[in-house]
C-alpha atoms as one frame of an Amber mdcrd trajectory, in Angstrom:
protein
 -21.525 -23.056  26.805 -17.779 -22.813  26.373 -18.333 -22.257  22.659 -20.768
 -19.385  23.293 -18.480 -17.895  25.906 -15.382 -18.195  23.756 -16.856 -16.899
  20.504 -16.729 -13.171  21.354 -13.074 -13.483  22.415 -11.939 -13.531  18.778
 -13.659 -10.198  18.224 -12.730  -8.692  21.602  -9.097  -9.781  21.744  -8.080
  -9.893  18.082 -10.330  -8.132  15.549 -11.389  -5.043  17.523  -7.867  -4.452
  18.923  -6.518  -4.739  15.375  -8.970  -2.070  14.182  -8.155   0.116  17.190
  -4.447  -0.483  16.657  -4.736   0.598  13.019  -6.507   3.761  14.191  -3.864
   4.552  16.846  -0.859   3.892  14.608  -2.475   5.743  11.698  -2.937   8.811
  13.916   0.637   8.490  15.199   1.936   8.272  11.623  -0.073  11.326  10.549
   1.029  13.238  13.645   4.685  12.403  12.999   4.369  13.480   9.356   2.703
  16.754  10.387   4.973  17.657  13.319   8.244  16.858  11.554   7.052  18.116
   8.150   7.951  14.870   6.406   8.057  15.702   2.698   9.752  12.612   1.312
   7.045  10.333  -0.157   9.083   7.162   0.382   9.264   7.829   4.143   5.525
   8.510   4.306   4.959   5.294   2.338   6.846   3.122   4.817   5.213   4.814
   7.793   1.796   3.802   6.476   3.154   0.331   5.706   4.061   0.072   9.403
   0.419   0.854  10.231  -0.680  -2.208   8.253   2.104  -4.373   9.673   1.304
  -3.508  13.295  -2.406  -4.138  12.685  -1.621  -7.590  11.293   0.624  -8.290
  14.294  -2.121  -7.346  16.757  -4.640  -9.438  14.822  -2.424 -12.530  15.043
  -1.117 -12.241  18.602  -4.136 -10.643  20.262  -3.876  -8.312  23.249  -3.396
  -8.715  26.979  -6.123  -7.160  29.080  -8.171  -7.643  32.246 -11.081  -5.603
  33.488  -9.460  -5.109  36.902  -5.968  -4.016  35.866  -5.522  -1.256  33.303
  -1.895  -0.669  32.276  -0.515   2.858  32.407   2.510   3.948  30.421   4.860
   6.837  31.251   5.261   9.404  28.494   7.275  12.238  29.997   6.942  15.329
  32.191   5.031  13.227  34.716   2.266  12.368  32.245   0.741   8.885  32.145
  -1.170   7.330  29.236  -3.892   4.792  29.946  -3.490   1.981  27.442  -5.980
  -0.818  28.232  -5.227  -2.706  25.008  -1.418  -2.358  25.273  -1.135  -0.647
  21.874   1.112   2.366  22.424   4.697   1.652  21.292   6.419   3.025  24.389
   6.628   2.374  28.114   5.922  -0.837  29.961   2.977  -2.326  31.746   3.087
  -5.995  30.893   3.288  -6.971  34.575  -0.075  -5.317  35.177  -1.888  -7.451
  32.623  -2.795 -11.078  32.161  -2.744 -12.924  28.863  -6.386 -13.866  28.293
  -6.492 -13.980  24.497  -5.688 -17.632  23.875  -6.992 -18.820  27.246 -10.493
 -17.857  26.126 -10.306 -20.080  23.033 -10.852 -23.550  24.449 -13.740 -25.054
  22.493 -12.826 -27.559  19.727 -15.975 -26.456  17.895 -14.798 -22.871  17.966
 -11.346 -23.818  16.730 -12.927 -25.798  13.876 -15.132 -22.881  12.849 -12.189
 -20.484  13.072 -10.060 -22.805  10.933 -12.793 -23.183   8.302 -13.478 -19.438
   8.241  -9.796 -18.572   7.916  -9.392 -21.192   5.175 -12.267 -19.650   3.214
 -10.896 -16.123   3.662  -7.364 -17.090   2.629  -8.721 -19.092  -0.325 -10.689
 -16.072  -1.537  -7.645 -13.837  -1.119  -5.431 -16.288  -3.031  -8.081 -16.581
  -5.740  -8.156 -12.807  -6.022  -4.366 -12.658  -6.339  -4.243 -15.385  -8.981
  -7.065 -13.705 -10.916  -5.231 -10.372 -10.759  -1.942 -11.940 -11.878  -3.726
 -13.837 -14.675  -5.479 -10.642 -15.810  -2.250  -8.665 -16.072  -0.471 -11.602
 -17.702  -3.142 -11.682 -20.420  -2.826  -7.936 -20.933   0.923  -8.341 -21.352
   0.522 -11.229 -23.814  -2.067  -9.333 -25.885   0.093  -6.223 -26.135   2.165
  -5.035 -29.067   5.589  -3.360 -29.111   5.558   0.420 -28.883   5.732   1.866
 -32.389   7.126   5.228 -31.283  10.911   5.327 -31.159  11.920   6.364 -27.631
  14.785   3.884 -27.305  17.385   6.603 -26.869  15.541   8.143 -23.911  14.810
   4.756 -22.333  18.420   3.587 -22.562  19.728   6.886 -21.182  17.297   6.924
 -18.272  17.831   3.239 -17.457  21.560   3.911 -17.411  21.027   6.715 -14.886
  18.858   4.448 -12.737  21.296   1.537 -13.165  18.582  -0.914 -14.206  18.100
  -3.180 -17.210  15.892  -1.945 -20.046  12.423  -3.478 -19.540   9.935  -4.473
 -22.219   7.637  -1.596 -23.267   4.355  -2.417 -25.017   1.010  -0.919 -26.097
  -2.340  -2.463 -25.136  -5.951  -1.805 -26.196  -7.217  -1.654 -22.590  -8.598
   1.514 -20.997  -6.406   1.163 -17.922  -3.769   3.723 -17.116  -0.030   3.260
 -17.695   1.309   0.464 -15.499   4.285  -1.744 -14.771   3.808  -5.465 -14.150
   6.238  -8.211 -13.239   8.836  -8.374 -10.482  11.766 -10.301 -11.945  11.056
  -9.306 -15.567   9.107  -6.039 -15.468   7.010  -4.920 -18.426   5.741  -1.370
 -18.927   2.262  -1.335 -20.480   0.880   1.807 -22.085  -2.783   2.060 -23.139
  -3.555   2.721 -26.784  -5.162   6.082 -26.049  -1.824   7.432 -24.797  -0.122
   6.429 -28.042  -2.823   8.331 -29.964  -3.148  11.485 -27.844   0.282  12.249
 -26.409   3.444  13.662 -27.924   6.759  11.831 -27.950   8.099  14.000 -25.109
   5.013  13.343 -22.974   5.237   9.594 -23.556   8.907   9.703 -22.546   7.888
  11.315 -19.249   5.219   8.650 -18.671   7.700   5.869 -19.405  10.268   7.578
 -17.162   7.778   7.533 -14.301   7.171   3.799 -14.820  10.923   3.167 -14.958
  11.176   4.864 -11.559   8.668   2.287 -10.265  10.916  -0.459 -11.640  13.945
   1.018  -9.869  12.065   1.287  -6.564  10.787  -2.318  -6.780   7.278  -0.955
  -6.308   5.631  -4.054  -7.760   7.039  -6.179  -4.948   5.940  -3.633  -2.349
   2.529  -3.442  -4.019   1.938  -7.167  -3.555   3.032  -6.917   0.085   0.715
  -3.991   0.830  -2.104  -5.733  -1.058  -1.607  -8.788   1.163  -1.869  -6.654
   4.302  -4.916  -4.794   2.982  -6.792  -7.979   2.083  -6.068  -9.602   5.456
  -7.365  -6.432   7.153 -10.508  -6.279   4.996 -12.574  -5.482   8.119 -10.467
  -2.438   9.098 -11.382   0.969   7.603  -8.160   2.463   8.939  -6.153  -0.282
   7.262  -7.847   0.682   3.999  -7.041   4.355   4.625  -3.374   3.540   5.245
  -3.303   1.481   2.036  -4.826   4.348   0.021  -2.249   6.774   1.417   0.469
   4.308   0.430  -0.746   4.247  -3.168  -0.595   8.023  -3.405   2.827   8.155
  -1.716   4.140   5.432  -4.021   3.230   7.462  -7.102   4.731  10.630  -5.639
   7.929   8.769  -4.741   8.273   7.597  -8.353   7.801  11.173  -9.561  10.352
  12.386  -7.018  12.917   9.874  -8.277  12.220  10.843 -11.888  12.711  14.543
 -11.089  15.973  13.853  -9.257  17.286  12.211 -12.403  15.797  14.767 -14.810
  14.944  18.020 -12.990  14.661  19.897 -16.282  11.451  17.989 -17.059   9.539
  19.180 -13.973   7.054  21.388 -15.827   6.565  18.773 -18.552   5.852  16.121
 -15.899   3.206  18.290 -14.209   1.614  19.072 -17.585   1.585  15.395 -18.578
   0.052  14.282 -15.269  -2.751  16.824 -15.685  -3.356  15.616 -19.219  -3.448
  11.949 -18.184  -5.717  12.619 -15.180  -8.265  14.401 -17.392  -8.369  11.602
 -19.987 -11.939  10.192 -20.210 -10.592   6.655 -20.659  -8.815   6.646 -17.283
 -10.601   4.871 -14.373 -11.791   7.275 -11.646  -9.625   5.819  -8.871  -6.464
   6.295 -10.938  -7.534   9.813 -11.889  -7.919  10.760  -8.205  -4.358   9.628
  -7.437  -3.011  11.603 -10.398  -4.805  14.776  -9.291  -3.015  14.519  -5.924
   0.292  14.041  -7.757  -0.122  17.296  -9.692   0.077  19.353  -6.499   3.159
  17.409  -5.368   4.989  18.018  -8.661   3.970  21.684  -8.867   5.294  22.251
  -5.354
């Protein structure tokens, strides 16, 4: 009976609070962005990263809650917030609660099932990561050097960003432009860009990818991907991740425009052209459409 009684505790004290926590922190992040008119994409990016981080934290530690004592937290002007799951990041109330999360998990059978389930989930996540890394590694190995001479632009822009010149290659895939690698980044351009875009437009595309290199976005991408995969059950975690992807692209554009403000109109034109390319996957096209408004503004 202890197994049957303990089973729901994982859902009640860990999974559901994590989903609720993602919802609360996502709303707080959106409210902060709206009230304070946060325009900087990098700030919006890290605010949504905090949403994922806090959700992971709640998932791991669980919450403190009893049905007889509901914690209240002071907010200001005499107002009190009821916070039964102890999620709001202000006030106190710990003395009014009792830690029941781990007390409810007593059954060895339950612990065995939890361990096996977590092992399977983490194995699938690791397999996904290795498959993704292997896929991009193969794309990099199958690529050819860029035939178009843009070395002068690349060296000038890398000098402004104070980064080393990365490898730039062309690949036959239908994916969009991308940067792979953390220690030794490689910029990969699809063949259709080499065929359909002018030298100036390709320079803008490469400049955008160089901004990703400067910002260490590949490292942040793996971190956010880790959080998203762990929170596979949370729709609000997925929403925060999607917002992060859009903000990441806008932040790279913002950095590019700070370095080369004279290319603002060319950047907007190039983004529109890339987003309308039939070869581009739909999910990448949607992100680019959102970027056009950001650049035009």
